[in-house]
VMD Tcl script that builds the backbone (N, CA, C; Angstrom):
set m [mol new atoms 213]
animate dup $m
set s [atomselect $m all]
$s set {name element resname resid chain x y z} {
  {N N MET 1 A 143.124 154.016 178.606}
  {CA C MET 1 A 141.726 153.952 179.049}
  {C C MET 1 A 140.805 154.986 178.371}
  {N N GLU 2 A 141.403 156.183 178.135}
  {CA C GLU 2 A 140.522 157.294 177.495}
  {C C GLU 2 A 140.271 156.923 176.053}
  {N N ALA 3 A 141.166 156.344 175.309}
  {CA C ALA 3 A 140.890 155.953 173.950}
  {C C ALA 3 A 139.948 154.799 173.836}
  {N N LEU 4 A 139.937 153.943 174.784}
  {CA C LEU 4 A 138.888 152.810 174.901}
  {C C LEU 4 A 137.597 153.336 174.903}
  {N N GLN 5 A 137.363 154.299 175.744}
  {CA C GLN 5 A 135.992 154.889 175.902}
  {C C GLN 5 A 135.556 155.650 174.715}
  {N N LEU 6 A 136.509 156.335 174.061}
  {CA C LEU 6 A 136.303 157.102 172.759}
  {C C LEU 6 A 135.862 156.064 171.641}
  {N N LYS 7 A 136.433 154.975 171.716}
  {CA C LYS 7 A 136.115 153.909 170.684}
  {C C LYS 7 A 134.690 153.502 170.823}
  {N N TYR 8 A 134.223 153.265 171.964}
  {CA C TYR 8 A 132.833 152.915 172.207}
  {C C TYR 8 A 131.892 153.904 171.867}
  {N N ILE 9 A 132.230 155.266 172.259}
  {CA C ILE 9 A 131.317 156.353 171.838}
  {C C ILE 9 A 131.276 156.548 170.366}
  {N N LEU 10 A 132.436 156.375 169.655}
  {CA C LEU 10 A 132.414 156.495 168.229}
  {C C LEU 10 A 131.547 155.340 167.528}
  {N N ALA 11 A 131.694 154.186 168.093}
  {CA C ALA 11 A 130.933 153.028 167.507}
  {C C ALA 11 A 129.475 153.245 167.833}
  {N N SER 12 A 129.065 153.772 168.893}
  {CA C SER 12 A 127.624 154.048 169.199}
  {C C SER 12 A 127.097 155.058 168.217}
  {N N VAL 13 A 127.853 156.168 167.955}
  {CA C VAL 13 A 127.366 157.137 167.095}
  {C C VAL 13 A 127.210 156.637 165.586}
  {N N ILE 14 A 128.171 155.875 165.239}
  {CA C ILE 14 A 128.152 155.298 163.909}
  {C C ILE 14 A 126.944 154.333 163.732}
  {N N TYR 15 A 126.754 153.469 164.785}
  {CA C TYR 15 A 125.659 152.443 164.779}
  {C C TYR 15 A 124.314 153.232 164.684}
  {N N SER 16 A 124.242 154.413 165.515}
  {CA C SER 16 A 123.115 155.161 165.570}
  {C C SER 16 A 122.682 155.726 164.170}
  {N N PHE 17 A 123.633 156.325 163.531}
  {CA C PHE 17 A 123.442 156.921 162.156}
  {C C PHE 17 A 123.064 155.741 161.093}
  {N N LEU 18 A 123.644 154.619 161.241}
  {CA C LEU 18 A 123.305 153.553 160.489}
  {C C LEU 18 A 121.869 153.080 160.661}
  {N N GLY 19 A 121.513 152.956 161.963}
  {CA C GLY 19 A 120.188 152.573 162.317}
  {C C GLY 19 A 119.103 153.571 161.752}
  {N N VAL 20 A 119.360 154.862 161.833}
  {CA C VAL 20 A 118.427 155.887 161.300}
  {C C VAL 20 A 118.333 155.804 159.849}
  {N N ILE 21 A 119.416 155.522 159.176}
  {CA C ILE 21 A 119.417 155.437 157.712}
  {C C ILE 21 A 118.629 154.165 157.364}
  {N N ILE 22 A 118.841 153.080 157.984}
  {CA C ILE 22 A 118.024 151.989 157.598}
  {C C ILE 22 A 116.572 152.107 157.901}
  {N N LEU 23 A 116.243 152.878 158.948}
  {CA C LEU 23 A 114.765 153.142 159.318}
  {C C LEU 23 A 114.225 153.974 158.221}
  {N N VAL 24 A 114.941 155.027 157.719}
  {CA C VAL 24 A 114.406 155.904 156.699}
  {C C VAL 24 A 114.238 155.162 155.389}
  {N N LEU 25 A 115.166 154.318 155.109}
  {CA C LEU 25 A 115.112 153.451 153.850}
  {C C LEU 25 A 113.906 152.446 153.866}
  {N N ALA 26 A 113.654 151.919 155.066}
  {CA C ALA 26 A 112.583 150.969 155.227}
  {C C ALA 26 A 111.264 151.771 155.072}
  {N N PHE 27 A 111.102 152.871 155.649}
  {CA C PHE 27 A 109.886 153.771 155.482}
  {C C PHE 27 A 109.636 154.066 154.046}
  {N N TRP 28 A 110.717 154.512 153.345}
  {CA C TRP 28 A 110.690 154.923 151.984}
  {C C TRP 28 A 110.197 153.697 151.089}
  {N N LEU 29 A 110.674 152.490 151.506}
  {CA C LEU 29 A 110.225 151.241 150.717}
  {C C LEU 29 A 108.753 151.015 150.934}
  {N N VAL 30 A 108.330 151.043 152.120}
  {CA C VAL 30 A 106.971 150.839 152.376}
  {C C VAL 30 A 106.051 151.875 151.712}
  {N N ASP 31 A 106.532 153.211 151.691}
  {CA C ASP 31 A 105.826 154.222 151.086}
  {C C ASP 31 A 105.780 153.988 149.508}
  {N N ARG 32 A 106.684 153.420 149.007}
  {CA C ARG 32 A 106.755 153.120 147.455}
  {C C ARG 32 A 105.807 151.849 147.274}
  {N N LEU 33 A 105.712 150.923 148.200}
  {CA C LEU 33 A 104.877 149.778 147.916}
  {C C LEU 33 A 103.427 149.937 148.195}
  {N N THR 34 A 103.047 150.942 148.889}
  {CA C THR 34 A 101.620 151.090 149.161}
  {C C THR 34 A 101.049 151.982 147.983}
  {N N PRO 35 A 99.793 151.741 147.785}
  {CA C PRO 35 A 99.203 152.406 146.536}
  {C C PRO 35 A 98.989 154.009 146.718}
  {N N GLU 36 A 98.825 154.417 147.924}
  {CA C GLU 36 A 98.665 155.847 148.255}
  {C C GLU 36 A 99.945 156.502 148.656}
  {N N ASN 37 A 100.178 157.806 148.628}
  {CA C ASN 37 A 101.334 158.434 149.206}
  {C C ASN 37 A 101.087 158.549 150.737}
  {N N THR 38 A 101.813 157.779 151.467}
  {CA C THR 38 A 101.581 157.681 152.880}
  {C C THR 38 A 101.661 158.990 153.608}
  {N N TRP 39 A 102.780 159.774 153.222}
  {CA C TRP 39 A 103.008 161.025 154.063}
  {C C TRP 39 A 101.876 162.051 153.646}
  {N N LYS 40 A 101.435 162.115 152.383}
  {CA C LYS 40 A 100.304 162.987 151.945}
  {C C LYS 40 A 99.035 162.571 152.716}
  {N N GLU 41 A 98.774 161.236 152.790}
  {CA C GLU 41 A 97.553 160.804 153.524}
  {C C GLU 41 A 97.568 161.289 155.031}
  {N N ILE 42 A 98.702 161.201 155.670}
  {CA C ILE 42 A 98.887 161.465 157.023}
  {C C ILE 42 A 98.699 163.034 157.205}
  {N N VAL 43 A 99.543 163.796 156.485}
  {CA C VAL 43 A 99.563 165.195 156.717}
  {C C VAL 43 A 98.450 165.976 156.140}
  {N N GLN 44 A 98.140 165.820 154.860}
  {CA C GLN 44 A 97.157 166.560 154.325}
  {C C GLN 44 A 95.778 166.115 154.498}
  {N N ASN 45 A 95.494 164.831 154.538}
  {CA C ASN 45 A 94.181 164.271 154.682}
  {C C ASN 45 A 93.883 163.977 156.160}
  {N N LYS 46 A 94.924 164.077 156.995}
  {CA C LYS 46 A 94.745 163.760 158.423}
  {C C LYS 46 A 94.210 162.442 158.790}
  {N N ASN 47 A 94.790 161.399 158.077}
  {CA C ASN 47 A 94.332 160.056 158.254}
  {C C ASN 47 A 94.952 159.541 159.539}
  {N N MET 48 A 94.214 159.516 160.667}
  {CA C MET 48 A 94.728 159.098 162.006}
  {C C MET 48 A 94.928 157.582 162.030}
  {N N ALA 49 A 94.170 156.880 161.472}
  {CA C ALA 49 A 94.421 155.440 161.334}
  {C C ALA 49 A 95.756 154.931 160.637}
  {N N LEU 50 A 95.943 155.582 159.613}
  {CA C LEU 50 A 97.248 155.361 158.806}
  {C C LEU 50 A 98.361 155.940 159.568}
  {N N ALA 51 A 98.225 157.022 160.358}
  {CA C ALA 51 A 99.358 157.505 161.163}
  {C C ALA 51 A 99.705 156.538 162.271}
  {N N ILE 52 A 98.725 155.917 162.811}
  {CA C ILE 52 A 98.977 154.819 163.922}
  {C C ILE 52 A 99.595 153.695 163.369}
  {N N VAL 53 A 99.194 153.179 162.226}
  {CA C VAL 53 A 99.918 152.063 161.556}
  {C C VAL 53 A 101.317 152.386 161.234}
  {N N VAL 54 A 101.573 153.543 160.645}
  {CA C VAL 54 A 102.896 153.914 160.408}
  {C C VAL 54 A 103.841 154.152 161.680}
  {N N ALA 55 A 103.217 154.642 162.664}
  {CA C ALA 55 A 103.913 154.757 163.975}
  {C C ALA 55 A 104.347 153.334 164.538}
  {N N GLY 56 A 103.356 152.418 164.366}
  {CA C GLY 56 A 103.703 151.042 164.863}
  {C C GLY 56 A 104.790 150.414 164.054}
  {N N PHE 57 A 104.813 150.650 162.648}
  {CA C PHE 57 A 105.791 150.189 161.759}
  {C C PHE 57 A 107.134 150.763 162.124}
  {N N ILE 58 A 107.251 152.033 162.451}
  {CA C ILE 58 A 108.458 152.707 162.791}
  {C C ILE 58 A 108.978 152.158 164.176}
  {N N ILE 59 A 108.131 151.949 165.034}
  {CA C ILE 59 A 108.584 151.376 166.414}
  {C C ILE 59 A 109.032 149.921 166.237}
  {N N ALA 60 A 108.343 149.173 165.283}
  {CA C ALA 60 A 108.743 147.781 165.166}
  {C C ALA 60 A 110.116 147.677 164.400}
  {N N ILE 61 A 110.265 148.521 163.338}
  {CA C ILE 61 A 111.549 148.387 162.593}
  {C C ILE 61 A 112.670 149.063 163.544}
  {N N GLY 62 A 112.310 149.948 164.348}
  {CA C GLY 62 A 113.396 150.480 165.262}
  {C C GLY 62 A 113.802 149.482 166.296}
  {N N LEU 63 A 112.825 148.623 166.865}
  {CA C LEU 63 A 113.184 147.647 167.700}
  {C C LEU 63 A 113.984 146.533 167.025}
  {N N ILE 64 A 113.744 146.188 165.784}
  {CA C ILE 64 A 114.561 145.142 165.058}
  {C C ILE 64 A 115.980 145.713 164.800}
  {N N ILE 65 A 116.032 146.880 164.404}
  {CA C ILE 65 A 117.379 147.485 164.117}
  {C C ILE 65 A 118.154 147.535 165.448}
  {N N SER 66 A 117.612 148.091 166.513}
  {CA C SER 66 A 118.288 148.179 167.710}
  {C C SER 66 A 118.800 146.844 168.293}
  {N N SER 67 A 117.936 145.794 168.169}
  {CA C SER 67 A 118.344 144.531 168.636}
  {C C SER 67 A 119.432 143.947 167.740}
  {N N ALA 68 A 119.331 144.179 166.550}
  {CA C ALA 68 A 120.403 143.600 165.559}
  {C C ALA 68 A 121.759 144.376 165.912}
  {N N ILE 69 A 121.668 145.577 166.151}
  {CA C ILE 69 A 122.943 146.377 166.399}
  {C C ILE 69 A 123.500 145.844 167.779}
  {N N HIS 70 A 122.666 145.643 168.807}
  {CA C HIS 70 A 123.226 145.360 170.078}
  {C C HIS 70 A 123.527 143.885 170.322}
  {N N SER 71 A 123.304 143.030 169.355}
  {CA C SER 71 A 123.613 141.656 169.505}
  {C C SER 71 A 124.855 141.172 168.838}
}
mol reanalyze $m
mol bondsrecalc $m
mol representation Tube
mol addrep $m
């Protein structure tokens, strides 16, 4: 019984790391495809509209990854 619970915990940790890696790769891909440096626009130029768009993108990709992992 103890090993069975450890198996589920280990699987959750692995899937969590996998989800974070996919999320970072997706953000990197979008950053490469856009004409401006997204991170520079948000941090240095304080572009609030772009920050909201990126936040929506991260939430959407996170939901897609989590539903793919849990199904």
